[in-house]
C-alpha positions in Angstrom: 0.0 0.0 0.0 2.8 2.4 0.9 4.6 1.7 -2.4 1.3 2.3 -4.3 0.9 5.7 -2.5 4.5 6.7 -3.3 4.0 5.9 -7.0 0.7 7.8 -7.0 2.4 10.8 -5.4 5.3 10.8 -7.9 3.0 10.4 -10.9 0.9 13.3 -9.6 4.0 15.5 -9.3 5.1 14.5 -12.9 1.6 15.3 -14.3 1.6 18.7 -12.6 5.0 19.5 -14.0 3.9 18.5 -17.5 0.8 20.7 -17.2 2.4 23.7 -15.5 5.9 23.7 -16.9 8.7 25.9 -15.5 6.5 28.0 -13.2 5.2 24.9 -11.4 8.7 23.5 -11.2 10.1 26.7 -9.6 7.2 26.8 -7.1 7.8 23.2 -6.0 11.5 23.8 -5.6 10.8 26.9 -3.5 8.3 24.9 -1.3 10.8 22.1 -0.9 13.6 24.5 0.0 11.5 25.8 2.9 11.7 22.4 4.5 15.5 22.3 4.5 17.9 24.0 6.9 19.2 27.2 5.3 22.9 26.2 5.3 22.1 22.8 3.8 19.9 24.5 1.1 22.7 26.9 0.3 25.2 24.1 -0.1 22.9 22.1 -2.4 22.3 25.2 -4.5 26.0 26.0 -4.8 26.8 22.5 -5.8 23.8 22.1 -8.2 24.6 25.5 -9.9 28.2 24.5 -10.8 27.4 23.7 -14.5 25.6 27.0 -14.8 28.5 28.9 -13.3 30.9 27.1 -15.8 28.7 28.4 -18.6 28.6 31.9 -17.2 32.4 32.0 -16.9 32.8 30.6 -20.4 30.7 33.4 -22.0 32.3 36.2 -19.9 34.6 37.4 -22.7 31.5 38.2 -24.8 28.9 39.1 -22.2 29.2 39.4 -18.4 26.2 38.3 -16.4 25.9 39.7 -12.9 23.3 38.7 -10.2 22.0 40.6 -7.3 18.9 41.0 -5.0 17.2 44.3 -4.0 16.4 44.8 -0.4 12.7 45.3 -1.0 11.5 44.8 2.5 12.9 48.1 3.9 11.9 51.3 2.1 15.2 53.2 2.8 17.3 50.5 1.1 14.7 49.8 -1.5 14.8 53.5 -2.6 18.3 54.9 -2.0 20.5 51.9 -2.6 18.7 51.1 -5.8 19.0 54.7 -7.0 22.7 54.7 -6.0 23.2 51.5 -8.0 21.7 53.2 -11.1 23.8 56.3 -10.6 27.0 54.2 -10.4 25.9 52.1 -13.3 25.5 55.3 -15.4 29.2 56.1 -14.7 30.5 52.7 -15.5 32.3 52.1 -18.8 32.6 48.4 -19.1 34.9 46.9 -21.8 32.2 44.3 -22.6 28.5 44.1 -22.5 27.1 43.6 -19.0 23.7 42.3 -18.2 22.5 42.6 -14.6 19.8 40.1 -13.4 18.2 41.6 -10.4 15.8 39.8 -8.1 13.0 41.6 -6.1 11.8 39.6 -3.1 8.1 39.5 -2.4 6.3 41.1 -0.8 7.9 44.5 -1.4 7.4 47.2 1.2 5.8 49.6 -1.3 4.1 48.3 -4.5 4.1 51.7 -6.2 7.9 52.0 -5.7 8.3 48.5 -7.0 6.3 49.3 -10.1 8.3 52.4 -10.8 11.6 50.5 -10.4 10.2 47.9 -12.8 9.8 50.6 -15.4 13.5 51.4 -15.1 15.1 48.1 -14.2 14.6 44.5 -15.4 13.3 43.1 -12.1 12.8 39.4 -12.0 10.6 37.2 -9.8 11.8 34.3 -7.7 14.6 36.3 -6.1 15.6 33.3 -4.0 16.7 31.5 -7.3 19.0 34.4 -8.4 20.3 34.7 -4.9 21.5 31.1 -5.0 23.1 31.6 -8.4 24.8 34.8 -7.1 26.3 32.8 -4.1 27.3 30.0 -6.4 29.2 32.4 -8.8 31.0 34.0 -5.8 31.9 30.6 -4.4 33.2 28.9 -7.5 35.0 32.0 -9.0 36.3 33.2 -5.6 35.4 36.7 -6.6 32.7 39.4 -7.1 32.9 39.7 -10.9 29.4 38.2 -11.3 27.9 40.0 -8.3 26.0 43.3 -8.5 25.9 45.1 -5.2 22.4 46.4 -4.3 22.8 47.0 -0.6 24.7 49.4 1.6 25.7 51.8 -1.2 25.9 54.9 1.0 29.2 56.0 -0.6 27.4 56.3 -3.9 24.9 58.8 -2.5 27.3 61.6 -3.5 26.5 60.8 -7.1 23.0 62.2 -6.5 24.6 65.6 -6.6 25.5 65.3 -10.3 22.6 63.2 -11.6 18.8 63.3 -12.1 16.4 60.9 -10.6 15.9 57.7 -12.4 12.2 57.6 -11.4 9.2 59.4 -12.9 5.4 59.4 -12.8 3.2 58.7 -15.8 0.6 61.2 -16.9 -2.1 58.9 -15.5 -0.3 58.8 -12.1 0.0 62.6 -12.1 -3.7 63.0 -12.7 -4.5 60.5 -9.9 -2.1 62.2 -7.5 -3.6 65.6 -8.2 -7.1 64.3 -7.6 -6.1 62.8 -4.3 -4.4 66.0 -3.2 -7.7 67.8 -3.6 -9.4 65.1 -1.5 -6.8 65.7 1.2 -7.7 69.4 1.1 -4.6 70.6 -0.8 -5.7 72.9 -3.7 -4.1 72.8 -7.1 -0.8 74.7 -7.3 -0.3 74.8 -3.5 3.0 73.8 -1.9 3.3 71.3 0.8 6.0 70.0 3.2 6.2 66.4 4.3 7.0 65.7 8.0 7.7 62.4 9.6 8.8 61.1 13.0 10.3 57.7 13.7 8.7 55.4 16.2 8.8 51.7 16.7 5.3 50.9 15.4 6.2 50.2 11.7 9.0 47.7 12.2 7.2 45.9 15.0 4.0 45.4 13.0 5.2 45.2 9.4 8.3 43.0 10.0 7.4 41.4 13.3 9.5 40.9 16.5 11.0 43.6 18.6 13.3 46.3 17.2 14.2 48.0 20.5 17.8 48.5 19.5 16.5 51.2 17.1 14.6 53.0 19.8 17.3 55.6 20.4 16.2 57.2 17.1 12.6 57.7 18.1 10.8 61.0 19.0 7.3 62.2 19.4 5.4 63.8 16.5 4.0 66.4 18.8 7.4 68.0 19.0 6.9 68.9 15.3 3.6 70.8 15.8 5.2 74.2 16.4 7.3 73.8 13.1 4.2 72.6 11.2 2.2 75.6 12.4 5.0 78.0 11.5 5.3 76.5 8.0 1.5 76.8 7.6 1.8 80.6 8.4 4.4 80.8 5.7 2.1 79.4 3.0 2.7 75.7 3.1 0.4 72.8 3.7 2.0 70.3 6.1 1.5 66.6 5.5 2.5 64.1 8.2 3.5 60.9 6.3 4.0 57.3 7.5 2.1 54.1 7.2 2.0 52.7 10.7 2.4 55.2 13.6 2.1 55.1 17.3 0.4 58.5 17.9 -1.8 60.9 16.1 -0.7 64.4 15.1 -3.1 66.9 16.8 -3.4 70.5 15.6 -6.4 72.8 15.1 -4.7 74.2 11.9 -6.7 72.9 8.9 -3.5 73.1 6.7 -1.8 70.5 8.9 -2.9 67.1 7.7 -2.3 63.8 9.6 -2.2 61.8 6.3 -0.6 58.8 8.1 -3.9 58.2 9.9 -6.1 59.2 6.9 -8.3 56.7 5.0 -6.8 58.2 1.8 -3.4 56.9 2.7 -2.0 54.5 0.1 1.3 53.2 -1.1 0.9 55.2 -4.3 0.2 58.5 -2.4 3.1 57.9 0.0 5.5 58.1 -2.9 3.7 60.9 -4.7 3.6 63.2 -1.7 7.2 62.7 -0.8 8.4 63.1 -4.4 6.6 66.4 -5.0 6.8 68.1 -1.6 8.8 71.4 -1.3 11.1 69.7 1.3 11.1 66.9 3.9 11.3 67.5 7.6 12.0 64.3 9.7 14.9 62.1 10.7 16.9 59.2 9.4 14.0 56.7 9.3 13.9 54.9 6.0 11.2 57.1 4.5 13.6 60.0 4.1 15.1 58.2 1.2 12.1 58.8 -1.0 12.6 62.6 -1.1 16.3 61.9 -1.3 16.1 60.0 -4.6 13.8 62.8 -6.0 16.5 65.3 -5.1 14.4 67.2 -2.5 15.9 69.4 0.3 16.2 67.4 3.5 15.8 68.7 7.1 17.0 66.1 9.5 16.1 66.5 13.2 17.0 64.3 16.2 20.0 63.0 14.2 22.5 60.7 15.9 24.8 58.7 13.7 27.6 61.2 12.8 29.5 58.5 11.1 26.9 58.7 8.2 28.9 61.7 7.1 32.1 59.6 6.6 30.7 58.4 3.2 27.4 60.1 2.4 27.0 63.5 0.8 24.0 65.2 -0.4 22.8 68.8 -1.0 20.8 70.5 0.4 20.9 68.6 3.7 20.3 70.5 7.0 20.7 68.8 10.3 20.3 69.2 14.1 21.2 66.4 16.5 20.1 64.9 19.7 22.4 65.8 22.6 24.1 63.2 24.8 23.6 63.7 28.5 26.1 61.8 30.6 24.5 60.6 33.8 27.6 60.2 35.9 29.2 63.5 34.7 25.9 65.3 34.9 26.5 67.3 31.7 26.2 67.0 28.0 29.1 65.5 26.0 30.9 67.7 23.5 31.2 66.8 19.9 34.8 65.8 20.4 33.8 63.5 23.3 31.3 61.8 21.1 34.0 60.7 18.8 36.5 59.8 21.5 34.0 57.6 23.3 32.9 55.9 20.0 29.3 57.2 20.4 29.5 59.1 17.0 29.3 55.6 15.5 26.8 54.1 17.9 23.8 52.5 16.2 22.0 50.7 19.0 20.2 51.8 22.1 22.4 49.3 24.1 25.6 51.2 23.2 24.2 54.4 24.7 22.9 52.6 27.8 26.3 50.9 28.3 28.0 54.3 28.1 25.7 55.8 30.7 24.3 58.3 28.2 20.8 59.5 27.7 19.9 61.0 24.3 17.9 64.2 24.6 15.5 64.9 21.8 15.4 68.2 20.0 12.9 70.7 21.5 9.9 72.0 19.5 11.7 75.3 19.3 14.8 73.8 17.9 12.9 72.0 15.2 10.9 75.1 14.4 14.1 77.2 14.1 15.5 74.8 11.5 12.3 74.8 9.5 12.4 78.7 9.4 16.0 78.7 8.4 15.5 76.3 5.5 12.4 78.1 4.3 14.2 81.4 4.3 17.3 80.0 2.6 15.2 78.4 -0.1 13.4 81.7 -0.7 16.7 83.7 -0.6 15.6 85.6 2.6 18.0 84.1 5.2 20.1 86.7 7.1 23.3 85.4 8.7 24.8 86.9 11.8 28.4 87.6 12.5 30.1 84.4 13.7 27.6 82.0 12.1 30.1 80.7 9.5 32.8 80.4 12.2 30.6 78.1 14.2 29.8 76.0 11.1 33.5 75.7 10.3 34.4 74.8 13.9 31.9 71.9 13.8 33.3 70.5 10.6 36.9 71.1 11.6 36.4 69.0 14.7 34.5 66.4 12.6 37.3 66.1 10.0 39.9 65.3 12.7 38.1 61.9 13.2 37.3 60.9 9.6 39.0 57.6 8.6 41.6 58.4 6.0 39.9 56.0 3.5 36.5 57.6 3.8 37.2 61.3 3.5 34.9 63.1 1.1 33.3 66.5 0.4 30.5 67.4 2.8 27.7 69.7 1.7 25.6 69.3 4.9 24.9 72.2 7.2 24.2 72.1 10.9 21.3 74.2 11.9 22.5 77.8 12.5 20.4 78.6 15.5 21.2 75.2 17.0 24.9 76.0 16.9 24.4 79.5 18.3 22.5 78.0 21.3 25.0 75.1 21.9 28.4 76.7 21.5 29.6 74.6 24.4 29.1 71.5 22.2 32.1 72.7 20.1 34.6 73.1 23.0 
């Protein structure tokens, strides 16, 4: 009886493969792979792909195939790293034809962004298959010649300064976006600013598990209300963006829109709003990379990771930082002390806790001051005071003393002027 059942099972699998062809075969391989330990699956894939790797190497003098996988689960990497790859690709001058096979894992964090990338790149399904082939090529060739890097391309962000965005909206998408703007209460021709605060809600709900090691980057959206109301007075609509948030944005001003909690929120409108806003006011949560790749001015508040400047460069980029209160010393650490203690490169809450440091968020007044400065700079109305440039130069002079020699680059970012005036002790 067992033998008959086995034969029946095998015959059923063969019949399904005959009827469905390659898509059914690929789906069955994927389902089978889920039953195997990851390391064993990787080993089987690397060994099984050896003949394909031999063929890929053989045709390399005529055409070079490269394989890679987009990080489609996190919007920051999905946006900025992909755009950085395209910018770098534009600057390449290969001696032979190169074809990049790029996998896009499902589900992507934003379908609209995925669709727009698909209009620019040749994205392929079944990313797991290309990932195995990528590993096999690297294993058998002992090199990266057949690998295309699509993650952690921060050093290529500087290419954004000299290039245009690779993404664009269709005429139909523009019409849909304008119609939704009117439903949100933003009239035709009006300017708006997108604001965003990082909290733990998105990662915890969208990707599961606890992401507490990122909590040091969080701050309350209510600290942005003063800036939003000031921008409203200056003629802007203010749109709070985000897909999953912990708290609502409350303000009596009708030009301040809590879009993140609106029934009109959609993946399409997330991208449209961020791509066409006058500028972005938020922090280094992944969503900032959407206005980045559309070359919009960035205002970053509650910033912490100073080592980001070791590689990344973008203009215009205006920043104010969280301050570090040392519990034992009962005072704020200076900029120099942040580097000397290693906290300028700290990227987990545990590192600050171990150092006995509490991060103090920017005040509503500090955030508002930065918004005013950028608005006036963009309109050509900003008035500097004597000593402002000296403070700016002192900050970057201290910073450059600690840049690793292999990561030195031009820096176009500016620290908020009023913030530096009020915290001169930070530069001691």
